[in-house]
C-alpha positions, 0 to 999 in steps of 0.5 A: 247126318251123313256117314263118310267113306272113312267110316265105312272103311274103318267099319269094314276093317273092324268086321274083317278083324272080327271075322278073322277072330273066329280062328284067333281069339285075340283078333276077335277081341281086337275087332270088338275094341276097334268097333267100339272105338269107331262107335265112340269116335262117331258119336264124338264127331257128330256131337262136335258138328251138331252142337251148334245150329247155323254154323255155316253161311254161304251166299252166291254173288252173280249179276242180274244178267249174264252175257250170252257166249261169254264167260260170266263169273259166279262168286260163292262166299263161305263162312264158318262159325265153328270154333275149330277148322273144318273141311267142307265140300261146296256144291252149287246147284247150277242151272240144268241147261248147263248139264254140269252134274259134277260141280264140287269144290273142296275147301278148308274153313277156319273160324270166322274167315270167309273163303271165296270160290270163283267159277265161270259159266258160258251160256249158249242160249238167251233166256232165264236161267235158274240157280238153286241152293248152295249145299255145304257138306261139313266134316271135322278133321276126323272125317267120320261124319258129315253135316249138310247145310242148305244155304242161299236162295234160288235165283233167276238170272236172265241171259242177254245178248253178249253185252260184255263185248261192248267195251272190248270193241269200243276203244278200238273203233272210236279212235280218231285214227284209222285203226278199227276193229282188228285191222287197219283200213285206209281212209278214202275220200273226204268227209262231207260235214263241216266242223270248223274253220281254223288257222292254216298250218303247213300240214293242212290240205291247201285245197281246203283253204277258205279264201273269204275267211282268210281275207277277213283275218288277213291270214290263211284259214282252212275248213275242217271236216269230219265224218258225217253224223246222224246217219241211219243204221238198221240191223235186220236179222233173219230169224228163219230156219237158215239161221239155226245152224250152230257154231260152238254151241251158239246158233248163227242167230245168236251170233248175229244178235251179238254182232248187232248189239256191238254194232249198235253201241258203236254206231250210237257212240259215233252219233248215228241213229240206230234201229232194229228189225227182224223177219222170217215169213212175216215182219217181226220186231221193228225199232225205228232208228234213233239216237236217244239215250234210251235207244241202247236199252231198248235195243238190248231188250228187243234183242233179248226177246227175239225168237224163231219159229223155224219158218222159211224167210220171205224176202218179198215181205221184208222188202215191202216192210223196209220201204214202207217203214224206213223212208230216209236213206239208211245203211241196212245190214241184213244178217242171213245165210245162203246155201246156194247161188240158186237161192240168192237168184230167187231173192235177188229182185227183192234185194235189188229193190231194197238196194235202190233206196238204201245202202244194203250190206248182206252178211252171210256165213261160211261153214266152219266144219266144211272148211276144216274138213277141206283141210284134211287129207283124203285117203280114199276115193270116197273121201276125194269125192267128198272133198270135191263136193265141199270145195264146190259149196265153198266156191259157190259161197264166193260166187254168191258174194260176186253176184251180189257185188255185180248187182251193187249190193255189198256183202260180208262173207265171214266165219261166225267167230269173226262176225263182229270184227268183220261187220265192224270193219265194214261199217267203218269202211262204209262210213269212211268212204261216205257210201251211205 
C-alpha cells in the first residue's frame, strides 16, 4: 500500500490545525476531527482497493525484433476489473540502454473497458534489449491510497538493422520508369539482355527491327531488351575504427549496415545475386552472392552479428580476399571512411587491384558537424582560422573523390542521413549504364 501526496497534504493540514489549537481550543477539536476523518477515509479507500485480488491486467505488445535507427511502436493494454472507475499511473520498465527514467502515463480506467497506451522507441545500436515488468499504480477517486500491480513478463527483443526501410524504398526503385530513389536519373545506353520479339509500333526504335522475323511474319517485328539480370552485387563493409564516428547517435558502421540491407533487398528484387563481406585488419563475415529465396534472411542475420574490434583496416588483405573468393565480375560496394588524401594514396594500389577485376564503388562520408560549423559566421581571429581548417578538410574529401575517379574507381561522397538514397541511386545508375 502506498500513501499518496494528497494524504500527506491532508495530514499536514490536520497537524497544522491541531498545532494552532494550543491557542484556540476549537481549532484543536477541529484538527482532531480532521485527523480522525482522514484515518477513516484512508481505511475505506484501502478496503475498496484491496478487497479484490488481481483486479488489473496489463500486457505489452512489441515485435520479436526492432528496427535500428527507426521508431518502433510499443503497445500497452490495460484492463480494470474493478466495479468502479479508477485512476492509474502506468510505468513500463523500458530497457536501460534508452536511459528513459521518467516514463509514466496517467490513464482513467472504467470497469472492463481496455485502454491502450502507444509509444515509440528508437534504438541506436544492434543487440538484445530487455524489457521488464509493467507497473500499474491504482487509486480511487479519493486518491488517498494507491495499490501497485506488477503485470506482464520480462521479455528480450533483438534490434536488427533497419528493415523498416525496405518497404520505404522498394516501390520507388522497382518502377519500370526512370524514377529512382529520391531523384530522376536519365537512362543511358541500351540493355544487353534479350527479352522478346513483338510487333513494331510507331514509337519503337527502328534500329531494333528484326528483319528475319519480319520476313517470316510479313510485318515489321522488333527486338525488346531489358536490364541485364543475375549480376553479382557485393556489399563490403569496413568494420575498423574509422567507422565508429557517430551521427545522431548512430555509428557510421550501423548507417552502412542499414544501407546494405536496403540495397540487398532491392538488388534481389531486380533479380541480381547479392553477397556480403566485412573486414578490418582481417577478413570477417563472407556470404557468397546468391539469388536464393533464403538469401535475404541470411543477409539480415549476418548484418545483425557484425561487430568491431576498433582495429586498423587492412586493404591489402581485403584485396587478396576478394580476388580469391569472388571470381566472377561483380559490383563491389565498399563502405569505408577516409580522413585525408594521404590515407587514400596509401590504399590506392589495393583499390586499383580490385578495380581491375571488378566494378568498384567506394562509399565514404562527409562530416556533418564540420559542414554545420562552416555555415556559422566567425566572430574572432581564432574562429577564422578554424573555418579555414574546416574548409581545408572539406575540400580534401572532394579531392579524394576526384583522385578515385582519375584511377577508374567510382565513389559516392555522402552524408550519413542521405546514405541509403545516394547508394540506391548510384546502383540504379550503374545498372542503367551497363557498367558492371
